N, C-alpha and C positions, 0 to 999 in steps of 0.2 A: 503494500499500500504506500503510504508516504510518511516521512519524518515529522516529528512534532516541531511547530515553528518556535524558534526563540522568541522571549518576551519582547525584545526590540522591535520585532516585525508586527506585533499586534496593532499598533496605530494605523499602519498603512493597510493591514488586512481589513480592519474594520471600515475603513473608507471604501474599500473595494466591495464589501458585503453590504453596506447600508442600503443600496436600492432593493435588495432581497428581503430586508427585514421589515418592510412595510406591511401593515396589517391589510385584510381583504378590503376595507373601506378606503385605503390610500394607496391604491394600486397605480400602475402606470397610467398616464394620461391617454395615450393612444388607445382607442377602442377597438382597433382592427387587428392587434397583434396576432391572436390566436388564429383568426381567419387567414392572415398572411401565412402563417406556418403551415396551417393544414392545405390551403390551396396553392401555394408557391413552393413549398419544401417537401411535402409528404406524398403527393399524388404521383401518378405514373411518370410525369416529367417534372424535372426540378427547374424552376424559373431562374432566369439570370440574376434577378435581384432577390433571391432567397438569402434570408440573414440567419437562419436557423436550420441547417442541413442535418439529416440524420448522422448521429455519431454512435460509436460503440459505448456500451454502458460503462459507468465509472469503475465498477468492480473488475471490469476486463483490463483496466489500464493501470500502469504504474506512474505515481507522480513523486517528486523529490520535495514537494511542500503543499501544504494546505492551499496557498494562494494559487499554485500552478492546477490543482484540482479544481477550484473553484472557477477559475478562468476557462477551463475546458468544460465544465458543466454549463456555464452560461453562454457558451459559444455554439451550441448545438442542441439537437432534439434526441433524447433517448426514448426510442418507441418501445413500449411495453406489450403491446398487442394491436392487432389490427384485423378488420373484415374489409378486404379491398373493396373500394367504392362505396362502403357504407360508413364505417366508424374506425378511429384510430384512437389509441390511448398512450400518452407519454407523460414524462417526469414533469411535475410542476416546477417552475423556476425557484420556488421557495426551498426546494431540496438542495440548491446550490448554496445556501448559507451554512449548510453543515454536510459536506461531501463526505466526510469521514464517518458519519453516523449511520451505520447499516440498519439501525432499527427504525429510524424516521421514514415514513412512506406518505407521499403526497403526490398524487398523479391526476391527470384530467383525461376524461373520455369525451369525444368530440365527434359529431357527425362530418362526413366530408361535404354533405350538401350545406348550403347556406341557411342557417337556422338561427334566429336572433336570441331567443330564450324562451321563458315560460309563456310569453304572451303570443308565440308564433303558432300559426295554424298547422304548420308542417313538423311539429316535433315528432320525432321518430319513436316508435313503440319499442324497437329492438335495442335502443341505446342503454337501458337499465340493466338488461340481462349481460349484455357485453360489459358493462362497467363493473358488475358484480364479479363476474368469472375473472376478469382481469385482476381485481383486488384480491381476491381469494389466492389466486396464483403468486401475486406479488408478495403477500404476506408470509407465505411459507407453506411448509408440507402439512401442518396440521390443520385440515380443512374444518374440523368440528370447532376448535378454539378460534380460528380465524373468522368464522361466521359471527361469533359473539363479539369480535373487536372490530369488525368492519362497518364502515358507514359510507353512505352516498349522499352528496348534497349538491343542490343547485340554488344559487343565491337569487333574491327576488330582483326584478327589473331595476328598481331605484337603488339597490345595494351592490350591483355588479359592476365590474371594471370593464368588462368585454362584451361586445355585441355579437358573439358566436356562442351559442349553447354549449355549455361545458359542464360536466358532472364531475365533481371532486371526489377522488377515491382516497380515504383516509381511515386512520384509527380513531375509535371513539374516545372521548374524554371519559376517564374512570367515574366522574361525578355527572354525567350527562342526565341521567334519570333524576337527580337531585335538582338540577338546574331546570329541568322541565316542571318538576313538582313546585319549585319556588315561584315560578312566574308562568302559571297555566295559560294565561291570556296571550301568550307568544305563540302557541300552537293553536291554529284555527280550525283544523280537522284531523282526525286520526282514523286511519283505515287499515285493516289487515288484508294483505292479499297473498295469494298462493302462486300468483303468475306475475312477474315484473312486467310483462307486456301490458298490464292493466293500470300501471301507474297514471299514465296521462289522462286515462278515462275517469280516474278518481280526482283528477286535478283539472277540472274543466277550464276552458280558456277564460280569461278575465271578462271578455265581452259576453260570455254565455252564462257566466257563473250564477247559480241559484244559491250560493252561500253568502252573497253580499260582501265579498272581498274582490277587488280588482288587481291585485298583485300579491305575490305570495313565494316563499321559498319552498323547496322540497327537501325533506330529510328522511333518510331511508335506513332501517336497521333490521337485523334478524329477529324474528318473533321467538326465538329459541327452539324452533322446530324446523319445519321444512318451508316455512313462509317468511313473510316480511312485514314490518309495521311501517306505513307511510304516513309521515306527518307533514301537513302543509303549515308553513310557519308564517308569521306576520311580516310584512314588508319593513318593519322597524328593526329587524335583526338579520344577521347573516347566520344561517344554520352552520355553515362552515366555521365560522368563528365562535360561535356560542357553544357547540356541541362535540367539537372534534379537536384532535391534536393536529392543528394546521400548520403550526410553525416549528421549527428546530427547537428541542429542548433548551431550556435557558442554563442548565447546568450540566 
């Protein structure tokens, strides 16, 4: 892997990592970055202006320093899984803040078609199952334990930073159930499903909603068996931020 940096190098490294440490609500100002990656870098043909080409996973590389690993991480796209022409999953840039931490997992599952977000009429039903299977594989060999740890999240329209639908693939916060219990009003609707292709059917388009909310997030966990719990969350919160381990560990 790579050597530990000397203390004298930390200030320079902090300056390098600072853009990665922003919270979901303070992400990059350009709202087409994900669409650019999917459309220009990961399709059948790579565009000349691709800024994030496919790269080998960090684990397959050798680096002499953490700064070197971080620069490599931020300079390309580590693809985790793909359904050609339909969906692709890759590492979220937040993982580049701690490239030496093998336990931290944060990925994105994205359709190849242009889909803006929860408000879009062409939200693909198959994206959730693809994201879940990718997450289970990424978390490791113990599928039963991983089901209990895995979360999928989509932020509401008013809280997202990108205008290309993306499902966050992450680990749950250990206290996520307590957080839900402490603020029940942040969950607008809770539904059990046996098939992840039903998620969007339980999250009607804002224009058609009979539940009197026009924007929402989506937060999905295992139900402890062979199904899932779908929670539609208020637009005042990010389910990614509120209920998952979305950033590198602080210690």
